[in-house]
N, C-alpha and C positions, 0 to 999 in steps of 0.2 A: 465101434458103437458109439452113439451120439449121447454121452451121459451128462448129467447135470454138473455144472460147475458153480462154485461160489465165488463170486467177485464182489467184494465188499459184502453188502447185505443183499445182493442179487443173485437169485438162483436161476441159471440160464444155460441152455445147450449150446455147444460149439456152432452148430448149424445156424442157430438164431443170431450169435454174434456175428457170423460171417454174412448173414443176410442184412443186418442192421448196418454194417459196415459199408454196404453198397449205397446206403442213404446218408452216409457221413454221421452216423450215430454210433459213437464209440463207447462201449458200455463201461470200460475202465474210467471214463471221465464223469461217471454219475455214481451216486451213493445210494440210490434206492431205486426200487421199481418204478415208483411214482415219477421220478425224474425222466426215466426212459420212456414211460407211457406218455409223458408230456411232450417229449420231443417227437415221438411218433404222431401225436395229435397234430402237432404243428405243421407237419409236412403231408399228412395222409390225403388231404383233400386235392392236392395238386399232382396226383398220381395217375397212371393208367389203371384200368381195371385189374390187370394181373399183379402190378405192384401193390395196389390197394389190398387185394386179397392176401398177399404174402405178409404185409405188415399187420393187417387186421388179425390173421392167424397167430402171429407172434404176440401181439398185444392181448388177445384173448388168453393165450397160455400164461402170460406173465401176470394177468389179473387173477388167474386161478391159482397160481403158485402163491401170490401175495395173500389171497384170501385164506388158504390153508396154513401158511406161515403165521398169520396173525390171529386165526381162530383158536380159542381155547376149547379143547375137547373134554 
């Protein structure tokens, strides 16, 4: 099962970690979701449609997790 892991302040799935590694984005090197999203943003325009869709999906998931982690209910 692809469960969420906590790496520093980042909640992320193993499958997302592995996908990001393909683009030389090593999650362990970053301390926040914002830093990972920034790295994705730097490369996303230079990708094929399939690669773009993959990273866009991961970025969307990370933004949702960040929202729920930071929102007081």
